[in-house]
CHARMM internal coordinates of N, CA and C (Angstrom, degrees):
IC EDIT
DIST 1 N 1 CA 1.4450
DIST 1 CA 1 C 1.5620
ANGL 1 N 1 CA 1 C 107.52
DIST 1 C 2 N 1.3408
ANGL 1 CA 1 C 2 N 115.53
DIHE 1 N 1 CA 1 C 2 N 126.10
DIST 2 N 2 CA 1.4556
ANGL 1 C 2 N 2 CA 118.52
DIHE 1 CA 1 C 2 N 2 CA 177.59
DIST 2 CA 2 C 1.5242
ANGL 2 N 2 CA 2 C 111.09
DIHE 1 C 2 N 2 CA 2 C -76.99
DIST 2 C 3 N 1.3714
ANGL 2 CA 2 C 3 N 112.37
DIHE 2 N 2 CA 2 C 3 N 160.66
DIST 3 N 3 CA 1.4753
ANGL 2 C 3 N 3 CA 117.63
DIHE 2 CA 2 C 3 N 3 CA 179.05
DIST 3 CA 3 C 1.5449
ANGL 3 N 3 CA 3 C 111.82
DIHE 2 C 3 N 3 CA 3 C -58.07
DIST 3 C 4 N 1.3480
ANGL 3 CA 3 C 4 N 114.77
DIHE 3 N 3 CA 3 C 4 N -38.95
DIST 4 N 4 CA 1.4645
ANGL 3 C 4 N 4 CA 118.94
DIHE 3 CA 3 C 4 N 4 CA -177.46
DIST 4 CA 4 C 1.5315
ANGL 4 N 4 CA 4 C 111.86
DIHE 3 C 4 N 4 CA 4 C -64.39
DIST 4 C 5 N 1.3350
ANGL 4 CA 4 C 5 N 115.51
DIHE 4 N 4 CA 4 C 5 N -42.36
DIST 5 N 5 CA 1.4487
ANGL 4 C 5 N 5 CA 120.38
DIHE 4 CA 4 C 5 N 5 CA -179.77
DIST 5 CA 5 C 1.5393
ANGL 5 N 5 CA 5 C 109.77
DIHE 4 C 5 N 5 CA 5 C -66.35
DIST 5 C 6 N 1.3086
ANGL 5 CA 5 C 6 N 118.62
DIHE 5 N 5 CA 5 C 6 N -45.38
DIST 6 N 6 CA 1.4547
ANGL 5 C 6 N 6 CA 122.96
DIHE 5 CA 5 C 6 N 6 CA 179.59
DIST 6 CA 6 C 1.5146
ANGL 6 N 6 CA 6 C 110.11
DIHE 5 C 6 N 6 CA 6 C -63.14
DIST 6 C 7 N 1.3350
ANGL 6 CA 6 C 7 N 117.50
DIHE 6 N 6 CA 6 C 7 N -42.77
DIST 7 N 7 CA 1.4488
ANGL 6 C 7 N 7 CA 121.47
DIHE 6 CA 6 C 7 N 7 CA 178.18
DIST 7 CA 7 C 1.4978
ANGL 7 N 7 CA 7 C 109.87
DIHE 6 C 7 N 7 CA 7 C -59.51
DIST 7 C 8 N 1.3093
ANGL 7 CA 7 C 8 N 117.08
DIHE 7 N 7 CA 7 C 8 N -46.63
DIST 8 N 8 CA 1.4524
ANGL 7 C 8 N 8 CA 121.62
DIHE 7 CA 7 C 8 N 8 CA 179.13
DIST 8 CA 8 C 1.5060
ANGL 8 N 8 CA 8 C 111.58
DIHE 7 C 8 N 8 CA 8 C -59.74
DIST 8 C 9 N 1.3226
ANGL 8 CA 8 C 9 N 117.89
DIHE 8 N 8 CA 8 C 9 N -39.22
DIST 9 N 9 CA 1.4314
ANGL 8 C 9 N 9 CA 123.09
DIHE 8 CA 8 C 9 N 9 CA 179.49
DIST 9 CA 9 C 1.5728
ANGL 9 N 9 CA 9 C 110.16
DIHE 8 C 9 N 9 CA 9 C -63.00
DIST 9 C 10 N 1.3143
ANGL 9 CA 9 C 10 N 115.25
DIHE 9 N 9 CA 9 C 10 N -45.51
DIST 10 N 10 CA 1.4746
ANGL 9 C 10 N 10 CA 119.02
DIHE 9 CA 9 C 10 N 10 CA 179.48
DIST 10 CA 10 C 1.5324
ANGL 10 N 10 CA 10 C 110.37
DIHE 9 C 10 N 10 CA 10 C -61.47
DIST 10 C 11 N 1.3360
ANGL 10 CA 10 C 11 N 116.50
DIHE 10 N 10 CA 10 C 11 N -48.21
DIST 11 N 11 CA 1.4359
ANGL 10 C 11 N 11 CA 120.10
DIHE 10 CA 10 C 11 N 11 CA -177.09
DIST 11 CA 11 C 1.5258
ANGL 11 N 11 CA 11 C 110.47
DIHE 10 C 11 N 11 CA 11 C -64.23
DIST 11 C 12 N 1.3407
ANGL 11 CA 11 C 12 N 116.92
DIHE 11 N 11 CA 11 C 12 N -39.14
DIST 12 N 12 CA 1.4904
ANGL 11 C 12 N 12 CA 120.40
DIHE 11 CA 11 C 12 N 12 CA 178.51
DIST 12 CA 12 C 1.5321
ANGL 12 N 12 CA 12 C 110.12
DIHE 11 C 12 N 12 CA 12 C -63.52
DIST 12 C 13 N 1.3225
ANGL 12 CA 12 C 13 N 115.34
DIHE 12 N 12 CA 12 C 13 N -42.08
DIST 13 N 13 CA 1.5220
ANGL 12 C 13 N 13 CA 118.35
DIHE 12 CA 12 C 13 N 13 CA 179.01
DIST 13 CA 13 C 1.4997
ANGL 13 N 13 CA 13 C 110.23
DIHE 12 C 13 N 13 CA 13 C -64.06
DIST 13 C 14 N 1.3081
ANGL 13 CA 13 C 14 N 118.50
DIHE 13 N 13 CA 13 C 14 N -42.31
DIST 14 N 14 CA 1.4419
ANGL 13 C 14 N 14 CA 120.46
DIHE 13 CA 13 C 14 N 14 CA 178.78
DIST 14 CA 14 C 1.5450
ANGL 14 N 14 CA 14 C 110.70
DIHE 13 C 14 N 14 CA 14 C -61.88
DIST 14 C 15 N 1.3148
ANGL 14 CA 14 C 15 N 117.44
DIHE 14 N 14 CA 14 C 15 N -45.06
DIST 15 N 15 CA 1.4935
ANGL 14 C 15 N 15 CA 120.25
DIHE 14 CA 14 C 15 N 15 CA -177.13
DIST 15 CA 15 C 1.5018
ANGL 15 N 15 CA 15 C 109.63
DIHE 14 C 15 N 15 CA 15 C -69.38
DIST 15 C 16 N 1.3035
ANGL 15 CA 15 C 16 N 119.00
DIHE 15 N 15 CA 15 C 16 N -39.16
DIST 16 N 16 CA 1.4691
ANGL 15 C 16 N 16 CA 120.61
DIHE 15 CA 15 C 16 N 16 CA 176.07
DIST 16 CA 16 C 1.5052
ANGL 16 N 16 CA 16 C 112.97
DIHE 15 C 16 N 16 CA 16 C -62.15
DIST 16 C 17 N 1.3332
ANGL 16 CA 16 C 17 N 114.65
DIHE 16 N 16 CA 16 C 17 N -44.87
DIST 17 N 17 CA 1.4598
ANGL 16 C 17 N 17 CA 118.04
DIHE 16 CA 16 C 17 N 17 CA 176.82
DIST 17 CA 17 C 1.5152
ANGL 17 N 17 CA 17 C 113.11
DIHE 16 C 17 N 17 CA 17 C -64.07
DIST 17 C 18 N 1.2821
ANGL 17 CA 17 C 18 N 116.24
DIHE 17 N 17 CA 17 C 18 N -37.33
DIST 18 N 18 CA 1.4634
ANGL 17 C 18 N 18 CA 122.35
DIHE 17 CA 17 C 18 N 18 CA 177.50
DIST 18 CA 18 C 1.5106
ANGL 18 N 18 CA 18 C 110.83
DIHE 17 C 18 N 18 CA 18 C -60.30
DIST 18 C 19 N 1.3585
ANGL 18 CA 18 C 19 N 115.04
DIHE 18 N 18 CA 18 C 19 N -46.65
DIST 19 N 19 CA 1.4613
ANGL 18 C 19 N 19 CA 121.30
DIHE 18 CA 18 C 19 N 19 CA 178.93
DIST 19 CA 19 C 1.5153
ANGL 19 N 19 CA 19 C 110.03
DIHE 18 C 19 N 19 CA 19 C -61.55
DIST 19 C 20 N 1.3082
ANGL 19 CA 19 C 20 N 116.48
DIHE 19 N 19 CA 19 C 20 N -47.63
DIST 20 N 20 CA 1.4652
ANGL 19 C 20 N 20 CA 119.45
DIHE 19 CA 19 C 20 N 20 CA 178.74
DIST 20 CA 20 C 1.4866
ANGL 20 N 20 CA 20 C 113.05
DIHE 19 C 20 N 20 CA 20 C -56.86
DIST 20 C 21 N 1.3328
ANGL 20 CA 20 C 21 N 116.75
DIHE 20 N 20 CA 20 C 21 N -47.26
DIST 21 N 21 CA 1.4835
ANGL 20 C 21 N 21 CA 121.06
DIHE 20 CA 20 C 21 N 21 CA -177.65
DIST 21 CA 21 C 1.4974
ANGL 21 N 21 CA 21 C 109.74
DIHE 20 C 21 N 21 CA 21 C -67.67
DIST 21 C 22 N 1.3515
ANGL 21 CA 21 C 22 N 119.38
DIHE 21 N 21 CA 21 C 22 N -34.14
DIST 22 N 22 CA 1.4257
ANGL 21 C 22 N 22 CA 119.91
DIHE 21 CA 21 C 22 N 22 CA -178.26
DIST 22 CA 22 C 1.5302
ANGL 22 N 22 CA 22 C 110.38
DIHE 21 C 22 N 22 CA 22 C -62.41
DIST 22 C 23 N 1.3069
ANGL 22 CA 22 C 23 N 118.07
DIHE 22 N 22 CA 22 C 23 N -35.64
DIST 23 N 23 CA 1.4558
ANGL 22 C 23 N 23 CA 124.08
DIHE 22 CA 22 C 23 N 23 CA 179.89
DIST 23 CA 23 C 1.5398
ANGL 23 N 23 CA 23 C 114.09
DIHE 22 C 23 N 23 CA 23 C -81.14
DIST 23 C 24 N 1.3166
ANGL 23 CA 23 C 24 N 116.84
DIHE 23 N 23 CA 23 C 24 N -15.29
DIST 24 N 24 CA 1.4649
ANGL 23 C 24 N 24 CA 120.09
DIHE 23 CA 23 C 24 N 24 CA -175.57
DIST 24 CA 24 C 1.5125
ANGL 24 N 24 CA 24 C 115.17
DIHE 23 C 24 N 24 CA 24 C -117.08
DIST 24 C 25 N 1.3105
ANGL 24 CA 24 C 25 N 116.42
DIHE 24 N 24 CA 24 C 25 N 4.03
DIST 25 N 25 CA 1.4965
ANGL 24 C 25 N 25 CA 119.31
DIHE 24 CA 24 C 25 N 25 CA 179.23
DIST 25 CA 25 C 1.5295
ANGL 25 N 25 CA 25 C 106.05
DIHE 24 C 25 N 25 CA 25 C -124.59
DIST 25 C 26 N 1.3048
ANGL 25 CA 25 C 26 N 114.63
DIHE 25 N 25 CA 25 C 26 N 154.62
DIST 26 N 26 CA 1.4803
ANGL 25 C 26 N 26 CA 119.04
DIHE 25 CA 25 C 26 N 26 CA -177.30
DIST 26 CA 26 C 1.5620
ANGL 26 N 26 CA 26 C 106.65
DIHE 25 C 26 N 26 CA 26 C -129.41
DIST 26 C 27 N 1.3257
ANGL 26 CA 26 C 27 N 110.29
DIHE 26 N 26 CA 26 C 27 N 147.11
DIST 27 N 27 CA 1.4915
ANGL 26 C 27 N 27 CA 120.81
DIHE 26 CA 26 C 27 N 27 CA 169.17
DIST 27 CA 27 C 1.5217
ANGL 27 N 27 CA 27 C 114.80
DIHE 26 C 27 N 27 CA 27 C 53.86
DIST 27 C 28 N 1.3185
ANGL 27 CA 27 C 28 N 113.88
DIHE 27 N 27 CA 27 C 28 N -126.17
DIST 28 N 28 CA 1.4598
ANGL 27 C 28 N 28 CA 121.72
DIHE 27 CA 27 C 28 N 28 CA -172.97
DIST 28 CA 28 C 1.5336
ANGL 28 N 28 CA 28 C 113.20
DIHE 27 C 28 N 28 CA 28 C -61.26
DIST 28 C 29 N 1.3170
ANGL 28 CA 28 C 29 N 116.61
DIHE 28 N 28 CA 28 C 29 N -35.98
DIST 29 N 29 CA 1.4772
ANGL 28 C 29 N 29 CA 121.58
DIHE 28 CA 28 C 29 N 29 CA 178.35
DIST 29 CA 29 C 1.4958
ANGL 29 N 29 CA 29 C 109.81
DIHE 28 C 29 N 29 CA 29 C -62.85
DIST 29 C 30 N 1.3431
ANGL 29 CA 29 C 30 N 119.69
DIHE 29 N 29 CA 29 C 30 N -40.40
DIST 30 N 30 CA 1.4386
ANGL 29 C 30 N 30 CA 123.06
DIHE 29 CA 29 C 30 N 30 CA -178.69
DIST 30 CA 30 C 1.5471
ANGL 30 N 30 CA 30 C 107.70
DIHE 29 C 30 N 30 CA 30 C -65.96
DIST 30 C 31 N 1.3026
ANGL 30 CA 30 C 31 N 118.20
DIHE 30 N 30 CA 30 C 31 N -40.97
DIST 31 N 31 CA 1.4814
ANGL 30 C 31 N 31 CA 119.47
DIHE 30 CA 30 C 31 N 31 CA 179.09
DIST 31 CA 31 C 1.5036
ANGL 31 N 31 CA 31 C 110.73
DIHE 30 C 31 N 31 CA 31 C -60.46
DIST 31 C 32 N 1.3147
ANGL 31 CA 31 C 32 N 119.95
DIHE 31 N 31 CA 31 C 32 N -40.78
DIST 32 N 32 CA 1.4240
ANGL 31 C 32 N 32 CA 122.83
DIHE 31 CA 31 C 32 N 32 CA 179.22
DIST 32 CA 32 C 1.5341
ANGL 32 N 32 CA 32 C 110.92
DIHE 31 C 32 N 32 CA 32 C -66.54
DIST 32 C 33 N 1.3695
ANGL 32 CA 32 C 33 N 115.49
DIHE 32 N 32 CA 32 C 33 N -44.08
DIST 33 N 33 CA 1.4760
ANGL 32 C 33 N 33 CA 119.96
DIHE 32 CA 32 C 33 N 33 CA 178.57
DIST 33 CA 33 C 1.4878
ANGL 33 N 33 CA 33 C 108.71
DIHE 32 C 33 N 33 CA 33 C -62.74
DIST 33 C 34 N 1.3298
ANGL 33 CA 33 C 34 N 120.06
DIHE 33 N 33 CA 33 C 34 N -44.16
DIST 34 N 34 CA 1.4330
ANGL 33 C 34 N 34 CA 122.74
DIHE 33 CA 33 C 34 N 34 CA -176.14
DIST 34 CA 34 C 1.5223
ANGL 34 N 34 CA 34 C 109.90
DIHE 33 C 34 N 34 CA 34 C -62.43
DIST 34 C 35 N 1.3328
ANGL 34 CA 34 C 35 N 118.42
DIHE 34 N 34 CA 34 C 35 N -42.45
DIST 35 N 35 CA 1.4612
ANGL 34 C 35 N 35 CA 123.19
DIHE 34 CA 34 C 35 N 35 CA 177.91
DIST 35 CA 35 C 1.5528
ANGL 35 N 35 CA 35 C 108.58
DIHE 34 C 35 N 35 CA 35 C -60.49
DIST 35 C 36 N 1.3253
ANGL 35 CA 35 C 36 N 115.98
DIHE 35 N 35 CA 35 C 36 N -46.16
DIST 36 N 36 CA 1.4532
ANGL 35 C 36 N 36 CA 120.48
DIHE 35 CA 35 C 36 N 36 CA -179.27
DIST 36 CA 36 C 1.5442
ANGL 36 N 36 CA 36 C 110.77
DIHE 35 C 36 N 36 CA 36 C -60.62
DIST 36 C 37 N 1.3241
ANGL 36 CA 36 C 37 N 116.20
DIHE 36 N 36 CA 36 C 37 N -43.84
DIST 37 N 37 CA 1.4778
ANGL 36 C 37 N 37 CA 120.11
DIHE 36 CA 36 C 37 N 37 CA -177.61
DIST 37 CA 37 C 1.5150
ANGL 37 N 37 CA 37 C 109.78
DIHE 36 C 37 N 37 CA 37 C -66.00
DIST 37 C 38 N 1.2933
ANGL 37 CA 37 C 38 N 117.75
DIHE 37 N 37 CA 37 C 38 N -41.88
DIST 38 N 38 CA 1.4982
ANGL 37 C 38 N 38 CA 120.21
DIHE 37 CA 37 C 38 N 38 CA -179.28
DIST 38 CA 38 C 1.4887
ANGL 38 N 38 CA 38 C 109.88
DIHE 37 C 38 N 38 CA 38 C -64.20
DIST 38 C 39 N 1.3741
ANGL 38 CA 38 C 39 N 117.51
DIHE 38 N 38 CA 38 C 39 N -41.54
DIST 39 N 39 CA 1.4952
ANGL 38 C 39 N 39 CA 120.05
DIHE 38 CA 38 C 39 N 39 CA 177.95
DIST 39 CA 39 C 1.5232
ANGL 39 N 39 CA 39 C 110.27
DIHE 38 C 39 N 39 CA 39 C -63.50
DIST 39 C 40 N 1.3100
ANGL 39 CA 39 C 40 N 115.31
DIHE 39 N 39 CA 39 C 40 N -41.16
DIST 40 N 40 CA 1.4809
ANGL 39 C 40 N 40 CA 120.07
DIHE 39 CA 39 C 40 N 40 CA -179.71
DIST 40 CA 40 C 1.5461
ANGL 40 N 40 CA 40 C 111.46
DIHE 39 C 40 N 40 CA 40 C -64.72
DIST 40 C 41 N 1.3290
ANGL 40 CA 40 C 41 N 116.18
DIHE 40 N 40 CA 40 C 41 N -42.11
DIST 41 N 41 CA 1.4625
ANGL 40 C 41 N 41 CA 119.87
DIHE 40 CA 40 C 41 N 41 CA 178.48
DIST 41 CA 41 C 1.4738
ANGL 41 N 41 CA 41 C 109.08
DIHE 40 C 41 N 41 CA 41 C -65.46
DIST 41 C 42 N 1.2986
ANGL 41 CA 41 C 42 N 123.54
DIHE 41 N 41 CA 41 C 42 N -39.18
DIST 42 N 42 CA 1.4684
ANGL 41 C 42 N 42 CA 127.10
DIHE 41 CA 41 C 42 N 42 CA 177.16
DIST 42 CA 42 C 1.5310
ANGL 42 N 42 CA 42 C 108.31
DIHE 41 C 42 N 42 CA 42 C -61.94
DIST 42 C 43 N 1.2974
ANGL 42 CA 42 C 43 N 117.05
DIHE 42 N 42 CA 42 C 43 N -47.75
DIST 43 N 43 CA 1.4425
ANGL 42 C 43 N 43 CA 120.93
DIHE 42 CA 42 C 43 N 43 CA -178.65
DIST 43 CA 43 C 1.5422
ANGL 43 N 43 CA 43 C 111.18
DIHE 42 C 43 N 43 CA 43 C -60.31
DIST 43 C 44 N 1.3204
ANGL 43 CA 43 C 44 N 116.96
DIHE 43 N 43 CA 43 C 44 N -43.20
DIST 44 N 44 CA 1.4553
ANGL 43 C 44 N 44 CA 118.62
DIHE 43 CA 43 C 44 N 44 CA -178.93
DIST 44 CA 44 C 1.5048
ANGL 44 N 44 CA 44 C 115.31
DIHE 43 C 44 N 44 CA 44 C -74.20
DIST 44 C 45 N 1.3531
ANGL 44 CA 44 C 45 N 118.09
DIHE 44 N 44 CA 44 C 45 N -25.95
DIST 45 N 45 CA 1.4066
ANGL 44 C 45 N 45 CA 120.32
DIHE 44 CA 44 C 45 N 45 CA -176.37
DIST 45 CA 45 C 1.5377
ANGL 45 N 45 CA 45 C 115.65
DIHE 44 C 45 N 45 CA 45 C -100.29
DIST 45 C 46 N 1.3391
ANGL 45 CA 45 C 46 N 115.37
DIHE 45 N 45 CA 45 C 46 N -20.58
DIST 46 N 46 CA 1.4401
ANGL 45 C 46 N 46 CA 119.92
DIHE 45 CA 45 C 46 N 46 CA -175.46
DIST 46 CA 46 C 1.5394
ANGL 46 N 46 CA 46 C 112.15
DIHE 45 C 46 N 46 CA 46 C -72.22
DIST 46 C 47 N 1.2844
ANGL 46 CA 46 C 47 N 116.68
DIHE 46 N 46 CA 46 C 47 N -42.28
DIST 47 N 47 CA 1.4727
ANGL 46 C 47 N 47 CA 121.52
DIHE 46 CA 46 C 47 N 47 CA -177.78
DIST 47 CA 47 C 1.5404
ANGL 47 N 47 CA 47 C 109.29
DIHE 46 C 47 N 47 CA 47 C -125.11
DIST 47 C 48 N 1.3301
ANGL 47 CA 47 C 48 N 117.32
DIHE 47 N 47 CA 47 C 48 N 74.25
DIST 48 N 48 CA 1.4468
ANGL 47 C 48 N 48 CA 120.33
DIHE 47 CA 47 C 48 N 48 CA -173.28
DIST 48 CA 48 C 1.5576
ANGL 48 N 48 CA 48 C 114.88
DIHE 47 C 48 N 48 CA 48 C -62.09
DIST 48 C 49 N 1.2829
ANGL 48 CA 48 C 49 N 117.16
DIHE 48 N 48 CA 48 C 49 N -23.11
DIST 49 N 49 CA 1.4644
ANGL 48 C 49 N 49 CA 119.04
DIHE 48 CA 48 C 49 N 49 CA -176.95
DIST 49 CA 49 C 1.5618
ANGL 49 N 49 CA 49 C 110.45
DIHE 48 C 49 N 49 CA 49 C -95.68
DIST 49 C 50 N 1.3444
ANGL 49 CA 49 C 50 N 116.50
DIHE 49 N 49 CA 49 C 50 N -9.36
DIST 50 N 50 CA 1.4458
ANGL 49 C 50 N 50 CA 118.87
DIHE 49 CA 49 C 50 N 50 CA -176.75
DIST 50 CA 50 C 1.5534
ANGL 50 N 50 CA 50 C 113.76
DIHE 49 C 50 N 50 CA 50 C -67.01
DIST 50 C 51 N 1.3142
ANGL 50 CA 50 C 51 N 115.08
DIHE 50 N 50 CA 50 C 51 N -35.57
DIST 51 N 51 CA 1.4546
ANGL 50 C 51 N 51 CA 121.60
DIHE 50 CA 50 C 51 N 51 CA 179.47
DIST 51 CA 51 C 1.5187
ANGL 51 N 51 CA 51 C 107.22
DIHE 50 C 51 N 51 CA 51 C -127.41
DIST 51 C 52 N 1.3212
ANGL 51 CA 51 C 52 N 117.67
DIHE 51 N 51 CA 51 C 52 N 136.64
DIST 52 N 52 CA 1.4703
ANGL 51 C 52 N 52 CA 117.92
DIHE 51 CA 51 C 52 N 52 CA 177.46
DIST 52 CA 52 C 1.5261
ANGL 52 N 52 CA 52 C 108.92
DIHE 51 C 52 N 52 CA 52 C -64.11
DIST 52 C 53 N 1.3258
ANGL 52 CA 52 C 53 N 113.59
DIHE 52 N 52 CA 52 C 53 N 148.95
DIST 53 N 53 CA 1.4642
ANGL 52 C 53 N 53 CA 119.33
DIHE 52 CA 52 C 53 N 53 CA -173.34
DIST 53 CA 53 C 1.5260
ANGL 53 N 53 CA 53 C 113.07
DIHE 52 C 53 N 53 CA 53 C -63.73
DIST 53 C 54 N 1.2999
ANGL 53 CA 53 C 54 N 117.82
DIHE 53 N 53 CA 53 C 54 N -38.61
DIST 54 N 54 CA 1.4610
ANGL 53 C 54 N 54 CA 120.70
DIHE 53 CA 53 C 54 N 54 CA 177.48
DIST 54 CA 54 C 1.5470
ANGL 54 N 54 CA 54 C 111.28
DIHE 53 C 54 N 54 CA 54 C -61.07
DIST 54 C 55 N 1.2991
ANGL 54 CA 54 C 55 N 115.01
DIHE 54 N 54 CA 54 C 55 N -38.63
DIST 55 N 55 CA 1.4960
ANGL 54 C 55 N 55 CA 118.62
DIHE 54 CA 54 C 55 N 55 CA 176.51
DIST 55 CA 55 C 1.5295
ANGL 55 N 55 CA 55 C 108.69
DIHE 54 C 55 N 55 CA 55 C -69.40
DIST 55 C 56 N 1.3043
ANGL 55 CA 55 C 56 N 120.39
DIHE 55 N 55 CA 55 C 56 N -37.32
DIST 56 N 56 CA 1.4261
ANGL 55 C 56 N 56 CA 122.52
DIHE 55 CA 55 C 56 N 56 CA 178.68
DIST 56 CA 56 C 1.5286
ANGL 56 N 56 CA 56 C 109.90
DIHE 55 C 56 N 56 CA 56 C -59.85
DIST 56 C 57 N 1.3448
ANGL 56 CA 56 C 57 N 114.95
DIHE 56 N 56 CA 56 C 57 N -47.74
DIST 57 N 57 CA 1.4659
ANGL 56 C 57 N 57 CA 120.23
DIHE 56 CA 56 C 57 N 57 CA 179.74
DIST 57 CA 57 C 1.5368
ANGL 57 N 57 CA 57 C 109.80
DIHE 56 C 57 N 57 CA 57 C -59.88
DIST 57 C 58 N 1.3571
ANGL 57 CA 57 C 58 N 114.64
DIHE 57 N 57 CA 57 C 58 N -45.37
DIST 58 N 58 CA 1.4972
ANGL 57 C 58 N 58 CA 120.06
DIHE 57 CA 57 C 58 N 58 CA -179.50
DIST 58 CA 58 C 1.5120
ANGL 58 N 58 CA 58 C 108.83
DIHE 57 C 58 N 58 CA 58 C -59.68
DIST 58 C 59 N 1.3416
ANGL 58 CA 58 C 59 N 117.50
DIHE 58 N 58 CA 58 C 59 N -48.73
DIST 59 N 59 CA 1.4908
ANGL 58 C 59 N 59 CA 120.90
DIHE 58 CA 58 C 59 N 59 CA -178.55
DIST 59 CA 59 C 1.4949
ANGL 59 N 59 CA 59 C 111.62
DIHE 58 C 59 N 59 CA 59 C -61.84
DIST 59 C 60 N 1.3724
ANGL 59 CA 59 C 60 N 115.45
DIHE 59 N 59 CA 59 C 60 N -40.40
DIST 60 N 60 CA 1.4549
ANGL 59 C 60 N 60 CA 120.23
DIHE 59 CA 59 C 60 N 60 CA 179.80
DIST 60 CA 60 C 1.5075
ANGL 60 N 60 CA 60 C 110.19
DIHE 59 C 60 N 60 CA 60 C -61.23
DIST 60 C 61 N 1.3637
ANGL 60 CA 60 C 61 N 116.30
DIHE 60 N 60 CA 60 C 61 N -47.58
DIST 61 N 61 CA 1.4860
ANGL 60 C 61 N 61 CA 120.66
DIHE 60 CA 60 C 61 N 61 CA -178.87
DIST 61 CA 61 C 1.5206
ANGL 61 N 61 CA 61 C 110.97
DIHE 60 C 61 N 61 CA 61 C -60.59
DIST 61 C 62 N 1.3295
ANGL 61 CA 61 C 62 N 115.32
DIHE 61 N 61 CA 61 C 62 N -40.01
DIST 62 N 62 CA 1.4824
ANGL 61 C 62 N 62 CA 119.63
DIHE 61 CA 61 C 62 N 62 CA 179.15
DIST 62 CA 62 C 1.5368
ANGL 62 N 62 CA 62 C 109.96
DIHE 61 C 62 N 62 CA 62 C -64.35
DIST 62 C 63 N 1.3501
ANGL 62 CA 62 C 63 N 118.29
DIHE 62 N 62 CA 62 C 63 N -43.73
DIST 63 N 63 CA 1.4268
ANGL 62 C 63 N 63 CA 119.91
DIHE 62 CA 62 C 63 N 63 CA 178.80
DIST 63 CA 63 C 1.5293
ANGL 63 N 63 CA 63 C 112.57
DIHE 62 C 63 N 63 CA 63 C -64.52
DIST 63 C 64 N 1.3163
ANGL 63 CA 63 C 64 N 116.54
DIHE 63 N 63 CA 63 C 64 N -37.49
DIST 64 N 64 CA 1.4420
ANGL 63 C 64 N 64 CA 119.39
DIHE 63 CA 63 C 64 N 64 CA 176.17
DIST 64 CA 64 C 1.5178
ANGL 64 N 64 CA 64 C 112.47
DIHE 63 C 64 N 64 CA 64 C -63.15
DIST 64 C 65 N 1.3192
ANGL 64 CA 64 C 65 N 114.24
DIHE 64 N 64 CA 64 C 65 N -41.21
DIST 65 N 65 CA 1.4794
ANGL 64 C 65 N 65 CA 120.65
DIHE 64 CA 64 C 65 N 65 CA 178.74
DIST 65 CA 65 C 1.5382
ANGL 65 N 65 CA 65 C 109.71
DIHE 64 C 65 N 65 CA 65 C -61.65
DIST 65 C 66 N 1.3251
ANGL 65 CA 65 C 66 N 115.33
DIHE 65 N 65 CA 65 C 66 N -46.22
DIST 66 N 66 CA 1.4931
ANGL 65 C 66 N 66 CA 118.77
DIHE 65 CA 65 C 66 N 66 CA 179.36
DIST 66 CA 66 C 1.5296
ANGL 66 N 66 CA 66 C 111.55
DIHE 65 C 66 N 66 CA 66 C -62.72
DIST 66 C 67 N 1.2902
ANGL 66 CA 66 C 67 N 117.82
DIHE 66 N 66 CA 66 C 67 N -38.43
DIST 67 N 67 CA 1.4541
ANGL 66 C 67 N 67 CA 120.37
DIHE 66 CA 66 C 67 N 67 CA 178.48
DIST 67 CA 67 C 1.5472
ANGL 67 N 67 CA 67 C 112.62
DIHE 66 C 67 N 67 CA 67 C -68.56
DIST 67 C 68 N 1.3347
ANGL 67 CA 67 C 68 N 115.10
DIHE 67 N 67 CA 67 C 68 N -42.05
DIST 68 N 68 CA 1.4456
ANGL 67 C 68 N 68 CA 119.18
DIHE 67 CA 67 C 68 N 68 CA -177.19
DIST 68 CA 68 C 1.5206
ANGL 68 N 68 CA 68 C 113.94
DIHE 67 C 68 N 68 CA 68 C -75.61
DIST 68 C 69 N 1.3433
ANGL 68 CA 68 C 69 N 115.32
DIHE 68 N 68 CA 68 C 69 N -35.84
DIST 69 N 69 CA 1.4460
ANGL 68 C 69 N 69 CA 121.70
DIHE 68 CA 68 C 69 N 69 CA -174.77
DIST 69 CA 69 C 1.5345
ANGL 69 N 69 CA 69 C 109.75
DIHE 68 C 69 N 69 CA 69 C -131.00
DIST 69 C 70 N 1.3526
ANGL 69 CA 69 C 70 N 120.50
DIHE 69 N 69 CA 69 C 70 N 67.68
DIST 70 N 70 CA 1.4270
ANGL 69 C 70 N 70 CA 122.52
DIHE 69 CA 69 C 70 N 70 CA -175.11
DIST 70 CA 70 C 1.5333
ANGL 70 N 70 CA 70 C 114.97
DIHE 69 C 70 N 70 CA 70 C -59.96
DIST 70 C 71 N 1.3214
ANGL 70 CA 70 C 71 N 117.35
DIHE 70 N 70 CA 70 C 71 N -29.71
DIST 71 N 71 CA 1.4325
ANGL 70 C 71 N 71 CA 118.70
DIHE 70 CA 70 C 71 N 71 CA 178.85
DIST 71 CA 71 C 1.5229
ANGL 71 N 71 CA 71 C 115.65
DIHE 70 C 71 N 71 CA 71 C -75.68
DIST 71 C 72 N 1.3065
ANGL 71 CA 71 C 72 N 117.13
DIHE 71 N 71 CA 71 C 72 N -17.14
DIST 72 N 72 CA 1.4891
ANGL 71 C 72 N 72 CA 123.15
DIHE 71 CA 71 C 72 N 72 CA -177.39
DIST 72 CA 72 C 1.5199
ANGL 72 N 72 CA 72 C 111.99
DIHE 71 C 72 N 72 CA 72 C -112.13
DIST 72 C 73 N 1.3032
ANGL 72 CA 72 C 73 N 117.62
DIHE 72 N 72 CA 72 C 73 N 27.46
DIST 73 N 73 CA 1.4662
ANGL 72 C 73 N 73 CA 120.04
DIHE 72 CA 72 C 73 N 73 CA -176.85
DIST 73 CA 73 C 1.5398
ANGL 73 N 73 CA 73 C 110.49
DIHE 72 C 73 N 73 CA 73 C -60.38
DIST 73 C 74 N 1.3358
ANGL 73 CA 73 C 74 N 114.29
DIHE 73 N 73 CA 73 C 74 N 142.48
DIST 74 N 74 CA 1.4827
ANGL 73 C 74 N 74 CA 117.12
DIHE 73 CA 73 C 74 N 74 CA -177.16
DIST 74 CA 74 C 1.5165
ANGL 74 N 74 CA 74 C 110.08
DIHE 73 C 74 N 74 CA 74 C -71.54
END
COOR INIT
IC SEED 1 N 1 CA 1 C
IC BUILD
């Protein structure tokens, strides 16, 4: 997998998750989630070589899981 493809996958997952959360959160919770998503997107795109892309995807999926199912966090 090339860096460009992996980068695209990470950004697509972030945007997809953002869209999902926007439709399933209300008011203040959405503001917090939006802030978190924007910070996460900056972290993943600002220093692309700092973390390997597969690890970025793994970390992103773990963060999504924790946000969606806080009582069942790994």
